[in-house]
C-alpha positions as CSV (number, residue, x, y, z in Angstrom):
1,M,-6.0,-4.1,-2.2
2,R,-6.7,-0.8,0.5
3,H,-4.6,-2.4,3.1
4,R,-1.4,-2.7,0.8
5,T,-1.8,0.9,-1.0
6,I,-1.7,2.2,3.0
7,L,1.5,0.7,3.4
8,G,2.7,1.9,-0.2
9,L,2.3,5.2,0.2
10,L,4.0,5.6,4.0
11,I,7.2,5.6,1.4
12,L,5.9,6.9,-1.7
13,G,8.3,9.2,-3.0
14,L,10.9,8.0,-0.4
15,S,12.6,4.6,-2.3
16,H,14.1,5.8,-5.3
17,P,17.6,7.0,-5.2
18,A,17.8,10.2,-6.0
19,L,14.8,10.9,-3.1
20,A,16.3,8.5,-0.4
21,L,18.6,9.5,2.3
22,D,21.2,6.8,2.9
23,G,22.2,4.3,5.2
24,R,19.8,5.2,7.7
25,F,17.3,4.3,9.8
26,S,14.1,5.4,9.5
27,T,10.2,5.5,11.5
28,T,6.9,6.9,9.4
29,L,3.9,6.9,11.7
30,G,0.0,7.7,10.2
31,V,-3.5,7.8,10.5
32,D,-5.6,6.6,7.6
33,Y,-9.2,6.2,6.8
34,S,-10.8,4.9,3.9
35,S,-15.2,3.8,3.0
36,G,-15.7,1.9,-0.2
37,D,-18.6,-1.7,-1.3
38,Y,-16.0,-3.4,-2.3
39,G,-19.2,-5.0,-4.5
40,A,-21.1,-5.3,-1.0
41,D,-24.4,-3.9,0.0
42,Q,-22.5,-2.5,2.4
43,D,-20.0,0.1,3.5
44,T,-16.4,-0.7,4.3
45,D,-14.7,1.6,7.0
46,V,-11.4,1.6,7.3
47,W,-9.6,3.7,10.3
48,A,-5.6,2.6,10.1
49,L,-2.7,3.8,12.4
50,P,0.1,2.3,10.4
51,I,3.6,2.1,11.8
52,S,6.5,1.7,9.5
53,L,10.1,0.8,10.3
54,K,12.9,1.2,7.4
55,Y,16.7,0.7,6.6
56,K,17.5,1.7,3.3
57,T,21.4,1.4,1.8
58,D,22.7,2.7,-1.2
59,K,21.4,-0.4,-2.7
60,W,19.4,-2.3,-0.6
61,S,15.8,-1.4,1.7
62,L,14.8,-4.0,4.4
63,R,11.1,-2.5,5.5
64,I,8.4,-3.8,8.2
65,S,5.0,-2.4,8.5
66,T,1.7,-3.3,10.9
67,S,-1.1,-1.4,11.4
68,Y,-3.9,-0.8,14.4
69,L,-7.0,-1.0,12.5
70,R,-10.4,-0.3,13.4
71,V,-12.9,-1.6,10.7
72,I,-16.6,-1.3,10.5
73,S,-17.6,-3.5,7.5
74,P,-20.0,-6.8,6.6
75,T,-18.4,-9.6,7.9
76,F,-17.3,-11.3,4.8
77,V,-14.8,-7.7,3.8
78,T,-11.1,-7.7,5.1
79,P,-9.5,-4.4,5.3
80,E,-7.9,-4.8,2.3
81,G,-11.4,-5.0,0.1
82,D,-11.1,-8.7,-0.1
83,F,-14.3,-9.8,-0.3
84,I,-14.9,-13.3,1.0
85,G,-18.1,-14.3,1.1
86,D,-20.6,-14.8,-2.0
87,E,-22.9,-13.5,-3.6
88,N,-25.9,-14.7,-1.8
89,I,-24.9,-12.6,1.9
90,N,-25.0,-8.8,0.5
91,N,-27.6,-8.3,3.4
92,T,-25.4,-9.3,6.0
93,N,-25.5,-6.4,8.7
94,R,-22.1,-4.2,9.5
95,T,-20.3,-4.8,12.8
96,T,-17.4,-3.3,14.6
97,E,-13.7,-4.5,14.9
98,T,-11.1,-3.3,16.1
99,G,-7.2,-4.9,16.3
100,I,-3.7,-5.3,15.2
101,G,-3.6,-5.5,11.3
102,D,-1.2,-8.0,9.0
103,T,2.1,-7.6,9.2
104,I,4.6,-6.6,5.7
105,I,8.2,-7.6,5.3
106,A,9.5,-6.3,2.2
107,G,12.6,-5.9,1.0
108,T,14.6,-4.1,-1.9
109,Y,17.6,-4.5,-4.3
110,T,18.6,-1.3,-6.7
111,F,20.1,-3.3,-9.8
112,L,20.0,0.0,-12.0
113,D,20.8,3.5,-10.6
114,D,19.1,6.1,-12.7
115,R,22.3,7.9,-11.8
116,D,24.6,5.9,-13.4
117,Y,22.1,4.0,-16.1
118,V,19.6,5.4,-18.4
119,I,16.6,4.1,-16.4
120,G,16.3,2.7,-12.8
121,M,15.4,-0.3,-11.9
122,D,14.5,-2.2,-8.4
123,V,13.6,-5.5,-7.6
124,G,12.0,-6.3,-4.3
125,A,10.1,-9.0,-2.6
126,R,7.7,-8.9,0.5
127,V,5.7,-11.6,2.3
128,K,2.7,-10.6,4.4
129,I,2.4,-12.2,8.0
130,P,-1.3,-12.6,9.4
131,T,-1.2,-11.4,12.0
132,A,-4.6,-9.9,12.0
133,N,-7.5,-11.6,13.8
134,E,-9.0,-14.0,11.0
135,D,-12.0,-14.1,13.4
136,K,-12.8,-11.0,12.9
137,F,-12.4,-10.2,9.8
138,L,-9.5,-7.9,9.8
139,G,-7.7,-10.6,7.6
140,T,-7.3,-13.6,5.8
141,G,-5.2,-15.3,8.2
142,K,-2.9,-16.5,5.7
143,T,0.5,-16.1,4.5
144,D,1.6,-14.1,1.2
145,Y,4.5,-13.6,-0.6
146,G,5.4,-11.3,-3.5
147,V,7.5,-9.6,-5.6
148,N,7.7,-6.8,-7.6
149,T,10.1,-4.6,-10.1
150,E,10.0,-0.8,-10.5
151,F,11.4,1.2,-13.4
152,Y,11.6,4.9,-13.2
153,K,13.9,8.0,-14.0
154,T,14.5,11.1,-12.7
155,I,14.3,13.4,-15.6
156,N,14.7,17.4,-14.4
157,N,12.5,18.1,-10.8
158,W,10.2,14.8,-12.7
159,S,10.6,11.3,-11.0
160,P,8.1,9.0,-13.2
161,Y,7.9,5.0,-12.3
162,W,6.2,1.7,-13.9
163,N,5.6,-0.7,-11.4
164,I,4.7,-4.2,-12.1
165,G,4.7,-7.5,-9.3
166,Y,2.7,-10.7,-8.6
167,R,1.5,-12.2,-5.6
168,W,0.4,-15.4,-4.1
169,R,-2.4,-15.4,-1.4
170,G,-2.8,-17.9,0.6
171,D,-6.0,-19.3,1.2
172,P,-8.8,-18.9,4.1
173,S,-11.3,-21.6,5.1
174,D,-13.1,-22.5,1.6
175,I,-12.2,-19.3,-0.2
176,N,-10.0,-19.9,-2.9
177,L,-8.3,-16.4,-3.6
178,N,-6.4,-15.5,-6.9
179,N,-3.0,-15.2,-7.4
180,I,-2.6,-12.1,-8.9
181,W,-1.2,-9.1,-10.7
182,N,-0.4,-5.8,-9.9
183,S,0.6,-2.7,-11.0
184,S,1.6,1.2,-10.3
185,I,2.1,4.0,-12.6
186,G,2.8,7.5,-12.1
187,T,5.5,10.5,-11.1
188,D,7.2,12.2,-8.7
189,Y,7.3,16.2,-9.0
190,T,9.8,18.1,-7.0
191,F,9.5,22.0,-6.4
192,N,12.3,22.3,-4.2
193,D,13.9,21.2,-1.0
194,T,11.2,21.4,1.1
195,V,7.6,20.5,-1.5
196,S,7.4,17.5,-3.8
197,V,3.6,16.1,-5.0
198,G,2.5,13.6,-6.9
199,I,0.1,11.0,-8.3
200,S,-0.2,7.6,-9.7
201,Y,-2.7,4.9,-10.8
202,D,-2.8,1.4,-9.4
203,W,-4.5,-1.4,-10.9
204,Q,-5.2,-4.9,-9.1
205,Q,-6.3,-8.3,-10.6
206,K,-9.8,-9.6,-8.6
207,T,-8.9,-11.7,-5.8
208,T,-12.0,-13.7,-6.3
209,K,-15.0,-15.0,-8.7
210,F,-16.9,-12.7,-7.1
211,A,-15.2,-9.7,-7.1
212,V,-14.1,-7.1,-9.9
213,N,-10.2,-5.9,-10.8
214,A,-9.3,-3.2,-8.7
215,Q,-8.4,-0.1,-10.1
216,E,-7.7,3.7,-7.8
217,V,-6.2,6.7,-7.8
218,S,-3.8,8.6,-5.4
219,S,-2.3,12.0,-5.2
220,Y,-0.1,13.3,-2.3
221,I,2.6,15.8,-1.1
222,N,5.7,16.1,1.3
223,Y,6.9,18.6,3.5
224,R,10.1,18.5,4.5
225,L,10.2,20.2,7.5
226,N,13.9,19.8,8.1
227,D,16.8,17.2,7.7
228,N,15.0,14.5,10.2
229,N,11.5,14.9,9.3
230,K,9.3,14.9,6.3
231,V,5.8,15.1,6.5
232,N,3.2,13.0,3.8
233,F,-0.6,13.9,3.0
234,Y,-2.4,12.0,0.5
235,V,-5.7,11.7,-1.2
236,V,-7.2,8.0,-2.8
237,G,-9.8,7.9,-5.3
238,G,-11.6,4.3,-6.3
239,L,-12.1,3.7,-9.5
240,S,-14.4,0.3,-9.5
241,N,-15.6,-1.8,-6.5
242,A,-13.0,-3.5,-5.6
243,S,-11.4,0.0,-4.4
244,P,-12.6,2.3,-1.8
245,N,-15.1,4.7,-2.6
246,I,-13.0,7.6,-1.3
247,G,-9.5,7.5,1.1
248,S,-6.7,10.1,2.9
249,G,-4.6,10.1,5.4
250,L,-0.9,11.6,6.4
251,T,2.0,10.6,7.5
252,W,5.1,10.8,9.5
253,I,8.7,10.5,8.8
254,H,11.3,10.7,11.1
255,Y,15.1,9.8,10.3
256,Y,17.6,8.2,12.6
């Protein structure tokens, strides 16, 4: 769940029609840190340098994202928090690995625009390409697919939303990863043309029989520097063993 959350936070508060700049490319660069045990005896510490390229029109958006990772963990926990070992190897010592993470390609279509309808609705699909090194436990080494639907409404300065999705997981060798439901609920609040803040609650079904459902809360602040640049600072707190205990990051979004 952790890597999904990083990439989601890259565009948090920027995807809804009323908040986005249409017909433009944007690039996001960032730095992210998280730490959690994910049900193991040893913590997994992840430093990530995420990068995302996005193009948005009035109805469509397309995004490709990846990251460079430095992971200090037991050799059976991935940066996503997938516990892909078993209950008998919790005492494994931690190792340090670096490399490129998985690549996410995602597309979204605005089916209902909340400026024209009572509520807005986006539908999306995504694919995870396994560019991370499986032998280093930087990823599962398998392709994942996902679909999601998001409902939202801008009410004065508030923009509440609810997202629900389903993900088909590719199974690494000798491991059966569950196909999973996930959901997020949150809101964005715009103070003025420069500053907005937001908070969300994220939930995801457990990925293996040794794990538990992931739950976490995140909050952020967006600061608009000018028409072409924004910065975003966020913090994440885990509410279960399948989520990081704590995480934070800073991103810079540039519009071309």
